[in-house]
SERO-4910 file (N, C-alpha, C, O; in steps of 0.05 Angstrom, whole numbers):
BEGIN
 pado doro    nc1    nc2    nc3   cac1   cac2   cac3    cc1    cc2    cc3    oc1    oc2    oc3
  Unk    A    389    375    207    409    387    223    436    373    219    457    385    218
  Unk    A    435    346    216    459    331    212    472    339    186    497    340    184
  Unk    A    456    344    165    467    352    140    481    379    141    502    383    130
  Unk    A    469    397    156    481    424    159    507    422    174    527    435    166
  Unk    A    508    406    195    533    403    210    555    391    193    578    398    195
  Unk    A    547    372    176    567    359    158    578    380    139    602    379    132
  Unk    A    561    398    129    570    419    110    589    438    124    609    446    112
  Unk    A    583    445    149    601    463    164    628    450    167    649    463    164
  Unk    A    628    424    174    653    410    177    669    410    151    693    412    151
  Unk    A    654    406    129    668    407    103    681    434     98    704    435     88
  Unk    A    667    455    104    677    482    100    703    486    116    722    499    108
  Unk    A    703    475    141    726    479    158    750    465    146    773    474    149
  Unk    A    745    442    133    768    428    120    780    444     98    802    440     89
  Unk    A    764    463     87    774    481     66    786    506     76    792    524     61
  Unk    A    788    508    103    800    532    115    780    555    118    788    577    123
  Unk    A    754    549    115    734    569    117    722    568    145    707    550    151
  Unk    A    730    587    161    722    586    190    708    612    198    705    617    222
  Unk    A    701    629    179    688    654    185    663    649    202    646    634    194
  Unk    A    662    662    225    640    656    243    613    665    232    592    657    242
  Unk    A    613    682    211    588    691    201    574    671    184    551    676    175
  Unk    A    586    648    179    571    627    164    558    607    182    548    586    173
  Unk    A    558    613    208    546    594    227    516    591    220    504    570    228
  Unk    A    504    610    207    475    610    202    468    595    177    447    601    165
  Unk    A    485    577    167    478    562    143    450    549    146    444    537    167
  Unk    A    434    553    127    406    543    128    397    538    100    412    539     81
  Unk    A    370    532     98    359    527     71    349    553     59    335    553     39
  Unk    A    356    576     70    348    602     60    369    611     39    391    617     47
  Unk    A    362    612     13    382    619     -7    393    647     -5    416    652    -11
  Unk    A    376    665      5    385    693      8    407    695     29    427    708     25
  Unk    A    401    682     52    421    683     73    447    670     65    468    680     71
  Unk    A    445    648     51    469    634     42    484    651     21    509    651     20
  Unk    A    470    665      4    482    682    -16    498    704     -4    520    711    -13
  Unk    A    487    716     18    501    738     31    527    728     43    547    744     45
  Unk    A    528    703     51    553    693     62    576    693     42    599    694     50
  Unk    A    570    694     17    591    694     -4    608    719     -2    631    719    -11
  Unk    A    597    741      8    611    766      9    635    765     29    652    783     29
  Unk    A    637    743     45    658    742     65    682    727     54    702    723     69
  Unk    A    682    719     29    705    705     18    717    720     -5    703    730    -22
  Unk    A    743    721     -5    757    737    -25    774    721    -44    786    733    -62
  Unk    A    774    695    -42    789    680    -61    771    659    -74    751    650    -62
  Unk    A    778    651    -99    760    635   -115    758    606   -103    736    594   -105
  Unk    A    779    596    -92    778    570    -81    756    568    -59    740    549    -59
  Unk    A    757    587    -41    737    587    -20    709    592    -31    690    580    -20
  Unk    A    707    609    -51    680    615    -62    669    589    -75    645    583    -71
  Unk    A    685    575    -90    675    550   -102    668    530    -81    649    515    -84
  Unk    A    683    529    -60    677    511    -38    650    517    -25    635    499    -19
  Unk    A    645    543    -22    620    551    -10    597    544    -29    576    534    -20
  Unk    A    600    549    -54    579    543    -73    573    513    -74    550    505    -75
  Unk    A    594    497    -72    590    468    -71    575    461    -45    557    444    -46
  Unk    A    582    473    -23    568    467      2    539    476      0    521    461     10
  Unk    A    534    499    -12    506    508    -14    490    488    -31    466    483    -25
  Unk    A    502    477    -52    487    458    -68    480    433    -52    459    421    -55
  Unk    A    498    426    -33    492    403    -15    469    410      3    453    393      9
  Unk    A    468    435     12    446    444     29    420    440     15    401    429     27
  Unk    A    418    450    -10    393    448    -24    386    419    -29    362    412    -28
  Unk    A    406    403    -34    401    374    -38    389    362    -13    370    346    -14
  Unk    A    401    368     10    392    358     36    364    368     42    348    353     53
  Unk    A    359    393     36    332    404     42    311    391     25    287    391     33
  Unk    A    318    381      2    298    369    -16    293    340    -12    276    328    -25
  Unk    A    309    327      5    306    299      9    280    292     24    271    308     41
  Unk    A    268    269     17    244    259     30    250    235     47    260    215     37
  Unk    A    244    237     73    247    214     90    276    207     95    294    221     86
  Unk    A    281    186    110    260    169    122    245    184    145    257    199    160
  Unk    A    219    180    146    203    193    166    198    175    190    196    150    187
  Unk    A    196    186    213    184    172    235    154    170    231    144    186    215
  Unk    A    141    151    244    113    149    239     99    140    265    111    131    284
  Unk    A     73    145    265     56    137    288     35    118    279     22    123    258
  Unk    A     30     97    293      8     79    287    -14     82    308     -9     83    332
  Unk    A    -38     84    298    -61     90    315    -85     75    305    -89     72    281
  Unk    A   -102     66    324   -127     53    316   -146     74    304   -148     96    314
  Unk    A   -159     66    282   -178     84    269   -201     68    258   -197     51    241
  Unk    A   -225     73    268   -248     59    258   -264     76    239   -266    101    242
  Unk    A   -274     64    218   -289     78    197   -317     64    195   -321     43    207
  Unk    A   -335     76    181   -362     66    179   -369     57    151   -362     70    131
  Unk    A   -383     34    150   -396     26    125   -425     22    132   -434      1    142
  Unk    A   -441     43    128   -469     43    137   -469     42    167   -458     59    180
  Unk    A   -484     22    178   -485     20    207   -464      2    219   -464     -4    243
  Unk    A   -446     -7    202   -425    -25    211   -399    -10    215   -392      9    200
  Unk    A   -384    -18    236   -358     -5    242   -336    -22    231   -336    -47    234
  Unk    A   -317     -9    217   -294    -23    206   -269    -16    223   -262      8    225
  Unk    A   -257    -36    235   -234    -31    252   -208    -32    235   -206    -48    216
  Unk    A   -190    -13    241   -165    -13    226   -143      2    242   -148     14    263
  Unk    A   -119      0    232    -96     14    243    -84     31    221    -78     22    199
  Unk    A    -81     57    228    -69     76    209    -40     81    217    -34     88    239
  Unk    A    -22     77    197      6     84    201     11    110    187     10    112    162
  Unk    A     16    131    203     17    158    192     45    170    195     55    172    218
  Unk    A     57    178    174     84    190    176     83    217    189     65    233    184
  Unk    A    102    222    206    103    248    220    114    270    201    129    263    183
  Unk    A    106    294    205    116    317    190    108    317    161    120    331    144
  Unk    A     87    302    154     77    302    126     49    313    127     31    300    138
  Unk    A     45    336    115     19    349    116     -2    334     99    -25    330    108
  Unk    A      6    325     75    -12    310     58      2    285     48     20    288     30
  Unk    A     -4    263     58     10    238     52     -6    222     31    -30    219     33
  Unk    A      8    211     11     -5    192     -7    -14    168      9     -3    161     29
  Unk    A    -36    156     -1    -49    135     15    -44    107      3    -45    103    -21
  Unk    A    -39     88     21    -38     60     14    -58     45     32    -57     48     56
  Unk    A    -76     30     19    -96     14     34    -90    -16     29    -89    -25      6
  Unk    A    -86    -31     51    -79    -59     49   -102    -76     58   -113    -73     80
  Unk    A   -111    -95     41   -133   -112     46   -124   -141     50   -109   -152     33
  Unk    A   -132   -153     72   -123   -180     79   -139   -201     64   -159   -195     51
  Unk    A   -129   -226     66   -142   -248     52   -164   -262     69   -171   -253     91
  Unk    A   -175   -283     58   -196   -299     71   -186   -309     98   -165   -321    100
  Unk    A   -202   -303    118   -195   -312    145   -173   -296    159   -164   -303    181
  Unk    A   -164   -275    146   -142   -259    157   -152   -235    173   -176   -231    177
  Unk    A   -133   -218    180   -139   -193    195   -120   -171    185   -104   -175    167
  Unk    A   -123   -148    197   -106   -125    191    -76   -131    196    -59   -117    185
  Unk    A    -71   -151    212    -43   -157    219    -27   -165    195     -2   -162    195
  Unk    A    -40   -175    174    -25   -182    150     -9   -159    139     14   -162    130
  Unk    A    -20   -135    140     -7   -112    128     14    -98    145     27    -79    136
  Unk    A     18   -107    170     36    -93    188     64    -90    177     75    -67    177
  Unk    A     76   -111    168    104   -110    158    106    -91    134    125    -76    131
  Unk    A     85    -91    117     85    -73     93     82    -44    102     96    -26     92
  Unk    A     64    -40    121     59    -12    131     84     -1    144     90     23    140
  Unk    A     98    -17    160    121     -7    174    144     -2    155    163     13    162
  Unk    A    143    -13    131    164     -7    111    157     17     94    174     31     84
  Unk    A    131     22     90    122     44     72    117     70     86    122     91     75
  Unk    A    109     70    112    105     95    126    130    112    128    128    136    125
  Unk    A    154    100    132    178    117    132    184    130    106    200    149    105
  Unk    A    171    121     84    175    134     58    156    158     54    157    171     34
  Unk    A    139    162     74    120    185     72     92    177     65     75    195     59
  Unk    A     86    151     65     59    142     58     42    138     83     52    128    104
  Unk    A     17    146     82     -2    138    102    -13    111     94    -23    108     72
  Unk    A    -11     91    112    -19     64    106    -41     55    125    -39     57    149
  Unk    A    -63     45    113    -85     36    130    -89      6    126    -94     -4    103
  Unk    A    -88     -9    148    -93    -38    148   -119    -42    165   -122    -31    186
  Unk    A   -137    -58    155   -163    -60    168   -174    -89    167   -163   -106    152
  Unk    A   -194    -94    182   -208   -120    182   -234   -117    166   -250    -99    171
  Unk    A   -238   -135    147   -264   -136    133   -286   -143    153   -282   -158    172
  Unk    A   -310   -133    148   -333   -140    165   -340   -169    160   -346   -177    137
  Unk    A   -338   -185    181   -343   -214    178   -321   -228    162   -325   -250    152
  Unk    A   -298   -215    161   -276   -226    144   -262   -250    156   -247   -264    143
  Unk    A   -265   -254    182   -253   -276    196   -265   -280    223   -280   -263    233
  Unk    A   -258   -302    236   -267   -307    263   -254   -288    283   -263   -285    306
  Unk    A   -233   -275    275   -218   -257    292   -221   -227    285   -207   -210    295
  Unk    A   -239   -222    267   -243   -194    258   -252   -177    281   -270   -185    296
  Unk    A   -241   -153    282   -250   -133    302   -270   -114    291   -279    -96    305
  Unk    A   -277   -118    265   -298   -102    253   -325   -116    259   -326   -139    267
  Unk    A   -347   -101    254   -373   -113    258   -379   -134    237   -365   -136    217
  Unk    A   -400   -149    241   -409   -168    221   -401   -197    227   -383   -202    242
  Unk    A   -416   -215    214   -411   -244    217   -401   -256    191   -406   -245    170
  Unk    A   -386   -277    194   -375   -290    170   -397   -300    151   -392   -301    127
  Unk    A   -420   -308    162   -442   -317    145   -454   -295    128   -469   -301    109
  Unk    A   -447   -270    134   -458   -248    119   -436   -236    100   -440   -214     89
  Unk    A   -414   -250     97   -391   -239     82   -390   -252     54   -396   -275     50
  Unk    A   -381   -236     35   -375   -245      8   -354   -226     -4   -347   -206      8
  Unk    A   -344   -232    -27   -325   -213    -39   -338   -187    -46   -325   -166    -48
  Unk    A   -364   -188    -49   -379   -163    -56   -384   -146    -31   -383   -121    -33
  Unk    A   -390   -159     -8   -392   -143     16   -365   -131     24   -364   -109     34
  Unk    A   -344   -147     19   -317   -136     25   -310   -113      6   -295    -95     14
  Unk    A   -319   -114    -19   -314    -92    -37   -328    -67    -27   -317    -45    -29
  Unk    A   -352    -70    -15   -366    -47     -3   -350    -36     21   -349    -12     25
  Unk    A   -338    -54     36   -321    -46     59   -298    -29     49   -292     -8     60
  Unk    A   -285    -39     28   -261    -24     18   -269      3      7   -255     23     11
  Unk    A   -291      5     -7   -300     31    -17   -307     50      6   -302     74      4
  Unk    A   -319     39     27   -325     56     51   -299     65     64   -298     88     73
  Unk    A   -279     48     65   -253     56     75   -241     79     59   -231     99     70
  Unk    A   -242     77     33   -231     98     15   -246    124     20   -234    145     22
  Unk    A   -273    122     21   -289    147     25   -282    160     52   -280    184     54
  Unk    A   -279    143     73   -273    154     99   -246    167    101   -242    188    113
  Unk    A   -226    154     88   -199    165     90   -195    189     73   -179    207     80
  Unk    A   -208    191     50   -205    214     33   -215    240     46   -208    262     37
  Unk    A   -232    237     66   -242    260     80   -221    272    100   -224    295    109
  Unk    A   -201    256    106   -180    265    125   -162    286    111   -153    282     89
  Unk    A   -157    308    125   -142    330    114   -113    322    109    -99    333     91
  Unk    A   -103    302    123    -75    294    120    -70    274     98    -48    264     94
  Unk    A    -92    267     84    -90    247     62    -90    262     35   -106    279     30
  Unk    A    -70    255     18    -70    265     -9    -85    245    -27    -75    225    -36
  Unk    A   -111    251    -31   -129    233    -45   -123    231    -75   -136    215    -89
  Unk    A   -104    247    -84    -96    245   -113    -78    221   -117    -74    213   -140
  Unk    A    -67    210    -96    -48    188    -98    -56    165    -80    -49    165    -56
  Unk    A    -70    146    -91    -80    123    -75    -71     97    -88    -74     93   -112
  Unk    A    -59     80    -71    -50     54    -80    -65     33    -64    -68     35    -39
  Unk    A    -75     12    -78    -88    -10    -64    -69    -34    -65    -58    -41    -86
  Unk    A    -66    -47    -42    -51    -72    -40    -70    -93    -29    -83    -89     -8
  Unk    A    -72   -116    -43    -91   -136    -34    -78   -164    -35    -64   -171    -54
  Unk    A    -83   -179    -14    -72   -207    -11    -94   -227    -15   -115   -225     -2
  Unk    A    -90   -247    -32   -108   -269    -36   -137   -259    -42   -141   -245    -62
  Unk    A   -156   -266    -24   -183   -256    -30   -184   -226    -29   -199   -213    -44
  Unk    A   -168   -214    -12   -166   -185    -11   -155   -174    -37   -160   -151    -44
  Unk    A   -139   -190    -52   -129   -182    -78   -152   -182    -98   -153   -163   -114
  Unk    A   -169   -202    -97   -192   -202   -115   -210   -178   -109   -219   -164   -128
  Unk    A   -215   -172    -84   -231   -149    -76   -219   -123    -85   -233   -106    -96
  Unk    A   -193   -120    -81   -179    -96    -90   -180    -92   -120   -183    -70   -130
  Unk    A   -178   -114   -135   -180   -113   -164   -207   -104   -173   -210    -88   -192
  Unk    A   -228   -114   -160   -255   -106   -167   -260    -76   -161   -272    -62   -177
  Unk    A   -250    -67   -138   -255    -39   -130   -238    -21   -148   -247      1   -156
  Unk    A   -214    -29   -155   -197    -12   -173   -211     -9   -200   -210     12   -212
  Unk    A   -225    -30   -209   -239    -28   -235   -263     -9   -233   -268      6   -252
  Unk    A   -276     -9   -210   -299      9   -206   -291     38   -201   -304     56   -210
  Unk    A   -268     41   -187   -259     67   -179   -233     74   -195   -214     86   -184
  Unk    A   -233     66   -220   -208     68   -236   -196     96   -238   -172     99   -242
  Unk    A   -213    116   -236   -203    144   -238   -191    154   -212   -179    175   -211
  Unk    A   -195    138   -190   -185    147   -164   -161    131   -155   -147    140   -136
  Unk    A   -156    108   -167   -134     91   -158   -110     95   -176   -111     91   -200
  Unk    A    -88    103   -164    -63    108   -179    -48     83   -186    -36     81   -207
  Unk    A    -49     63   -167    -33     39   -172    -46     15   -157    -58     19   -136
  Unk    A    -44     -8   -168    -55    -32   -156    -33    -53   -153    -19    -59   -172
  Unk    A    -31    -64   -129    -11    -85   -123    -25   -109   -112    -39   -108    -92
  Unk    A    -22   -132   -126    -36   -156   -119    -16   -178   -110      4   -183   -124
  Unk    A    -21   -189    -87     -4   -210    -76    -19   -236    -76    -38   -240    -62
  Unk    A    -10   -255    -92    -23   -280    -99    -54   -277    -98    -68   -290    -82
  Unk    A    -65   -260   -116    -93   -253   -115   -110   -278   -121   -104   -293   -140
  Unk    A   -132   -281   -106   -149   -305   -109   -170   -300   -131   -194   -298   -127
  Unk    A   -160   -297   -156   -177   -293   -179   -191   -320   -187   -206   -320   -206
  Unk    A   -186   -341   -172   -197   -367   -177   -224   -371   -162   -236   -392   -165
  Unk    A   -232   -352   -145   -255   -356   -127   -280   -365   -142   -292   -384   -134
  Unk    A   -286   -352   -164   -311   -360   -179   -308   -389   -189   -326   -405   -185
  Unk    A   -286   -395   -202   -282   -422   -213   -284   -443   -191   -296   -464   -195
  Unk    A   -271   -438   -168   -270   -458   -147   -298   -463   -136   -305   -486   -131
  Unk    A   -313   -442   -131   -339   -445   -118   -360   -456   -138   -378   -471   -130
  Unk    A   -359   -447   -163   -378   -458   -183   -373   -488   -187   -391   -503   -193
  Unk    A   -347   -496   -185   -341   -524   -188   -352   -540   -164   -362   -562   -168
  Unk    A   -351   -529   -140   -363   -542   -117   -393   -542   -117   -406   -562   -111
  Unk    A   -405   -520   -126   -433   -516   -126   -442   -504   -152   -444   -480   -155
  Unk    A   -448   -521   -172   -455   -511   -199   -479   -493   -199   -482   -476   -217
  Unk    A   -496   -495   -179   -519   -478   -176   -522   -470   -147   -513   -485   -129
  Unk    A   -534   -447   -142   -537   -438   -114   -551   -458    -96   -544   -461    -73
  Unk    A   -572   -471   -107   -587   -490    -91   -571   -515    -84   -580   -531    -67
  Unk    A   -549   -519    -97   -532   -542    -90   -517   -537    -64   -507   -556    -52
  Unk    A   -515   -513    -56   -500   -506    -31   -519   -508     -7   -541   -497     -8
  Unk    A   -510   -521     14   -526   -521     39   -530   -492     49   -516   -473     41
  Unk    A   -549   -489     67   -554   -462     78   -530   -451     91   -525   -427     91
  Unk    A   -514   -468    103   -490   -460    117   -468   -481    114   -474   -505    116
  Unk    A   -444   -472    108   -422   -491    105   -398   -481    122   -395   -458    127
  Unk    A   -381   -500    129   -357   -493    143   -334   -496    123   -328   -517    113
  Unk    A   -321   -474    117   -299   -473     98   -274   -461    110   -274   -438    118
  Unk    A   -254   -478    113   -229   -469    126   -233   -457    153   -221   -436    160
  Unk    A   -251   -469    168   -256   -460    196   -274   -436    199   -277   -426    221
  Unk    A   -286   -427    177   -305   -405    178   -332   -414    167   -334   -428    147
  Unk    A   -353   -404    180   -380   -410    171   -389   -391    149   -387   -366    153
  Unk    A   -397   -401    126   -407   -385    104   -435   -393     97   -445   -415    104
  Unk    A   -450   -375     84   -477   -381     75   -480   -375     46   -461   -370     32
  Unk    A   -505   -375     36   -511   -369      8   -501   -341      1   -496   -335    -23
  Unk    A   -498   -324     21   -489   -297     16   -462   -297      1   -457   -280    -16
  Unk    A   -446   -316      7   -419   -317     -5   -421   -321    -35   -403   -312    -50
  Unk    A   -442   -335    -44   -444   -340    -73   -462   -320    -87   -463   -320   -112
  Unk    A   -475   -303    -73   -493   -283    -85   -477   -266   -105   -458   -252    -97
  Unk    A   -485   -266   -130   -472   -250   -150   -447   -263   -163   -437   -253   -183
  Unk    A   -438   -285   -151   -413   -297   -160   -416   -311   -187   -398   -310   -204
  Unk    A   -440   -323   -191   -444   -338   -216   -444   -319   -241   -437   -328   -263
  Unk    A   -452   -295   -237   -454   -276   -259   -429   -259   -263   -428   -242   -281
  Unk    A   -409   -263   -247   -385   -246   -248   -366   -254   -270   -358   -278   -272
  Unk    A   -360   -235   -287   -339   -239   -308   -314   -228   -296   -308   -204   -297
  Unk    A   -298   -246   -284   -275   -237   -268   -256   -220   -284   -250   -197   -277
  Unk    A   -245   -230   -306   -225   -216   -321   -237   -193   -338   -224   -173   -342
  Unk    A   -261   -196   -347   -274   -174   -361   -279   -150   -343   -278   -127   -352
  Unk    A   -283   -156   -317   -287   -134   -297   -261   -122   -289   -258    -97   -291
  Unk    A   -242   -138   -280   -218   -126   -269   -201   -112   -290   -186    -94   -285
  Unk    A   -204   -121   -315   -189   -109   -337   -198    -80   -344   -185    -67   -360
  Unk    A   -219    -71   -332   -228    -44   -336   -209    -23   -323   -210      0   -330
  Unk    A   -193    -33   -305   -173    -15   -292   -149    -13   -311   -138    -34   -319
  Unk    A   -142     11   -318   -121     16   -338    -95     26   -326    -75     29   -341
  Unk    A    -94     30   -300    -69     39   -287    -49     17   -284    -54     -6   -291
  Unk    A    -26     23   -273     -5      3   -269    -13    -17   -247    -23    -11   -226
  Unk    A     -7    -42   -254    -13    -65   -236     12    -81   -232     26    -88   -251
  Unk    A     18    -87   -207     42   -104   -200     32   -129   -186     18   -126   -165
  Unk    A     38   -152   -196     29   -177   -184     53   -194   -174     73   -196   -188
  Unk    A     49   -205   -151     70   -223   -139     57   -250   -133     36   -251   -120
  Unk    A     70   -271   -143     57   -298   -140     79   -319   -139     99   -318   -153
  Unk    A     75   -338   -121     93   -361   -119     87   -382   -139     64   -387   -145
  Unk    A    107   -395   -150    102   -416   -170     94   -443   -159     89   -462   -174
  Unk    A     93   -444   -132     85   -469   -119     59   -465   -102     55   -479    -83
  Unk    A     43   -445   -110     19   -439    -96     -2   -461    -99    -11   -465   -122
  Unk    A    -10   -475    -77    -29   -497    -80    -58   -488    -78    -76   -503    -83
  Unk    A    -62   -462    -72    -89   -452    -68    -98   -437    -93   -120   -441   -103
  Unk    A    -81   -419   -103    -87   -404   -127    -65   -410   -148    -43   -401   -145
  Unk    A    -72   -425   -168    -52   -432   -188    -42   -406   -201    -57   -388   -207
  Unk    A    -16   -406   -206     -3   -381   -217    -14   -374   -244    -11   -352   -253
  Unk    A    -28   -393   -258    -40   -387   -284    -60   -364   -282    -65   -350   -301
  Unk    A    -73   -361   -259    -93   -340   -256    -79   -312   -256    -90   -293   -268
  Unk    A    -55   -311   -244    -41   -285   -245    -28   -281   -273    -26   -258   -282
  Unk    A    -20   -302   -286    -10   -300   -313    -31   -289   -332    -25   -272   -349
  Unk    A    -56   -299   -329    -78   -288   -345    -83   -259   -338    -89   -243   -356
  Unk    A    -82   -253   -313    -87   -225   -304    -66   -206   -317    -73   -184   -326
  Unk    A    -41   -215   -318    -20   -199   -330    -27   -193   -359    -23   -171   -369
  Unk    A    -38   -213   -373    -45   -209   -401    -70   -192   -404    -74   -179   -424
  Unk    A    -87   -193   -384   -113   -178   -385   -109   -149   -380   -121   -132   -394
  Unk    A    -92   -142   -361    -88   -114   -354    -72   -100   -377    -56   -112   -390
  Unk    A    -78    -74   -380    -64    -59   -400    -35    -54   -393    -17    -53   -410
  Unk    A    -29    -51   -367     -2    -44   -358      4    -59   -332      0    -49   -310
  Unk    A     13    -84   -336     17   -101   -312     44   -115   -314     54   -122   -335
  Unk    A     55   -120   -290     80   -136   -287     74   -159   -268     58   -156   -250
  Unk    A     86   -182   -273     83   -205   -255    111   -214   -246    128   -221   -262
  Unk    A    114   -214   -220    139   -224   -208    134   -252   -196    117   -255   -178
  Unk    A    147   -272   -207    144   -299   -198    165   -306   -177    189   -301   -182
  Unk    A    156   -316   -154    175   -323   -133    178   -353   -132    160   -368   -124
  Unk    A    201   -363   -141    206   -392   -142    204   -406   -115    214   -396    -95
  Unk    A    189   -428   -115    187   -443    -90    167   -433    -70    163   -446    -49
  Unk    A    155   -410    -75    136   -399    -55    108   -408    -60     99   -412    -83
  Unk    A     93   -411    -38     66   -421    -39     46   -398    -34     51   -375    -41
  Unk    A     24   -405    -21      3   -386    -15      8   -374     13     -1   -385     33
  Unk    A     23   -353     13     34   -342     38     64   -343     37     75   -365     37
  Unk    A     77   -320     35    105   -320     30    121   -325     56    113   -315     77
  Unk    A    143   -339     53    161   -342     76    176   -315     81    176   -298     63
  Unk    A    188   -311    105    199   -285    112    218   -274     91    217   -250     85
  Unk    A    236   -290     80    255   -279     61    241   -270     35    248   -249     24
  Unk    A    221   -285     27    207   -277      3    190   -252      8    188   -235     -9
  Unk    A    178   -251     31    162   -228     38    179   -203     39    171   -182     29
  Unk    A    204   -205     50    222   -183     50    229   -174     22    232   -150     17
  Unk    A    232   -193      4    238   -187    -24    215   -172    -37    220   -153    -51
  Unk    A    191   -180    -31    167   -167    -42    165   -139    -31    159   -120    -46
  Unk    A    170   -136     -5    168   -109      8    188    -90     -5    182    -67    -11
  Unk    A    212    -99    -10    233    -82    -22    225    -75    -51    229    -52    -59
  Unk    A    212    -94    -65    203    -88    -92    181    -67    -92    180    -50   -109
  Unk    A    163    -69    -73    141    -50    -71    152    -22    -63    143     -2    -74
  Unk    A    172    -21    -46    184      4    -39    196     17    -63    194     41    -67
  Unk    A    209      1    -80    221     12   -105    199     22   -124    202     43   -137
  Unk    A    177      8   -125    155     16   -142    143     43   -134    136     59   -151
  Unk    A    141     46   -108    128     71    -97    147     94    -96    140    116    -87
***
């Protein structure tokens, strides 16, 4: 409506005040009929220019208002808690699924979701089952691994694709740290379904780190406390046999990686190798940033993701 009023004001500056053009709209037939009310070329050209502005305004996308709502999905008998950020007035929205890191929650994705939903994307942020001590999803941390989290992410995708308001032809995965590793694994398995993969300091070091600590499964106690979370042998199940780069490299779509050059948890060399492994990947290095970006760096990453999408 603001665009239409601006066009009317423009016409008035050209001396076009015929009351019959009050009905300016996105209807080309109605606008064409209005041309019959002008008898000089200057006014006709002015009207044609205004009509072109109308079509331009009618074709613009966003910014959209959006609604955030709690949405739980199922992975077998387990409930996955999440928050869906859904743009208003979008019948079929492309989907972005954001996966948090080790010990995190759906709150990690909030700033990203609030930036992407106004662009017309439906964004889902969720808690992995047993993904942290604060997870609102079912499950215990001792029953969690990157492979159980991969099953959670696949269940999330299956559940959301059933929603009529989701355009399942356009799905982007965003993963942070361990959630980045999980997103990379799922993208490789579901390569025909994932349009784009965005990794934020992905923890592609997980296998190396844990095999270094426990060269064999029997070397690990039944239960360990790691960064304030209790883990069991479940965390190592399947990890020894995982070919990290051989697996994630099966995804051939576009990959965007963001990593700080002062990351003390995941050395940037892991992302550098990932960039070389993927067929179509970019790596943005953030100088001075560690494992978890400061507000200014996070804002920079969000703007870069908005440009990508």
